[in-house]
C-alpha positions in Angstrom: 33.9 -1.7 -5.0 33.2 -3.0 -9.0 30.2 -5.0 -9.7 29.3 -7.5 -13.0 26.6 -5.9 -14.8 24.2 -9.1 -13.7 25.6 -9.3 -10.5 22.7 -8.3 -7.5 24.1 -5.4 -5.6 23.1 -4.7 -2.0 21.0 -1.3 -1.7 22.2 1.9 0.1 21.5 1.4 3.8 21.4 4.8 5.0 19.9 7.9 3.0 22.8 10.3 2.9 23.4 13.4 4.3 21.8 16.2 2.0 18.6 16.0 2.3 17.1 16.1 -0.7 13.5 15.4 -1.2 12.4 13.3 -4.0 16.2 11.7 -4.2 16.0 8.2 -5.6 18.4 6.6 -2.4 19.0 3.4 -3.7 21.2 4.0 -6.8 24.0 3.7 -7.4 26.0 6.7 -9.7 25.9 5.2 -13.6 23.4 1.9 -12.3 20.1 4.2 -12.1 17.0 2.7 -9.3 17.3 -0.2 -7.9 15.1 -2.9 -9.5 11.2 -3.8 -7.2 11.0 -7.2 -6.1 8.1 -8.3 -3.7 10.4 -10.6 -2.2 11.9 -8.2 -0.9 8.9 -6.9 1.1 9.0 -8.7 4.8 6.1 -10.3 4.9 4.0 -12.1 7.9 4.6 -16.2 8.9 1.1 -16.1 6.7 3.3 -14.7 3.3 1.1 -11.4 3.7 1.4 -7.7 5.3 -1.0 -4.5 5.6 -1.2 -1.8 3.4 -3.4 1.2 4.1 -5.1 2.9 1.5 -5.0 6.6 1.5 -6.7 9.1 -0.3 -3.8 10.0 -2.5 -5.3 14.1 -2.8 -6.6 14.5 1.0 -5.0 12.3 3.4 -7.6 10.7 4.3 -6.6 6.9 5.6 -9.5 4.8 3.9 -8.9 1.0 4.8 -6.2 -1.3 5.4 -6.5 -4.7 3.4 -3.7 -7.2 3.5 -1.0 -8.5 0.5 0.9 -11.4 -0.2 3.6 -10.8 -3.0 1.2 -11.5 -6.1 -1.6 -9.2 -4.9 2.0 -6.4 -4.6 2.7 -7.6 -8.3 -0.7 -7.4 -9.9 -1.6 -4.2 -7.7 1.5 -2.6 -9.8 1.1 -4.2 -13.1 -2.8 -3.7 -13.4 -2.8 -0.1 -11.4 -5.7 -1.2 -9.2 -5.4 -2.1 -5.8 -5.3 -6.2 -5.7 -5.7 -7.6 -2.0 -5.8 -10.8 -0.6 -8.5 -12.2 1.3 -8.4 -13.9 4.3 -11.6 -15.0 4.6 -12.0 -16.1 1.7 -8.6 -17.0 0.6 -8.1 -15.0 -2.8 -7.6 -12.0 -4.8 -10.1 -9.1 -4.7 -9.9 -6.6 -6.7 -10.9 -3.4 -4.8 -14.3 -2.0 -6.4 -14.3 -5.5 -9.1 -18.0 -6.4 -7.6 -19.0 -2.8 -5.9 -17.9 -0.5 -8.7 -15.8 1.3 -5.9 -12.2 1.2 -7.5 -8.7 2.2 -6.0 -6.8 3.2 -9.0 -3.1 3.0 -7.3 -1.2 6.8 -7.5 1.8 5.5 -5.5 3.1 2.9 -3.5 5.6 3.5 -0.1 7.2 0.9 2.0 7.9 1.2 5.1 11.6 1.6 7.2 11.5 -2.0 8.0 9.9 -3.3 4.8 6.7 -4.9 6.2 4.0 -2.2 5.6 3.0 -0.6 2.6 1.3 2.9 2.3 -0.5 3.0 -1.1 -1.8 6.6 -2.2 -4.7 6.0 -4.0 -8.3 7.9 -6.1 -10.8 6.5 -4.8 -14.0 6.2 -6.4 -17.3 6.0 -4.1 -16.7 4.9 -0.4 -13.9 2.3 0.6 -15.6 0.5 3.2 -18.1 -2.2 2.6 -20.5 -0.3 5.3 -20.9 2.0 2.5 -18.7 4.9 4.0 -16.1 6.5 2.7 -13.6 5.4 5.4 -13.5 2.4 7.2 -12.5 4.3 10.1 -15.3 6.2 11.2 -15.9 5.7 14.9 -14.1 7.2 17.8 -13.1 5.9 21.1 -14.2 8.4 23.8 -13.1 7.4 27.0 -15.2 4.0 27.5 -16.9 4.6 24.3 -17.3 4.2 20.8 -18.7 7.2 18.9 -19.9 6.9 15.5 -17.9 9.9 13.5 -19.0 9.0 10.1 -22.1 8.2 8.7 -22.9 5.9 5.7 -22.1 8.0 1.9 -24.1 5.3 0.7 -26.0 1.3 1.3 -23.6 -1.2 0.8 
């Protein structure tokens, strides 16, 4: 099938069979990788999708927050994690007030296009409680047990 240069193309629907790690799947010979547009993502009825922040070096899950299309664009443009605050109904750049910034290393999209995994460099605690991770409690039977103490006071 031949496409005009300015005609939109559909991304590949399968990864192929060679199992090559790091291969750009959505590519046509001679065309390069597909351009990304946040509108390609599947946002919920409120125009949001969950974004998981994970430490790029250790793999530790740090937090979950929400992003809309503009927050995704801002993050990709600036390299600083920008989220949408559902309670304040405004954007927030992680660390803007606390100094505990998150630098984007890599952004990944899940198979359904409705969740982002953001590999980040975290400086200081990621959680507003002063802990490195927001996931500092574990359910043990019928009890909720704290498994990580505060790294600093919020």
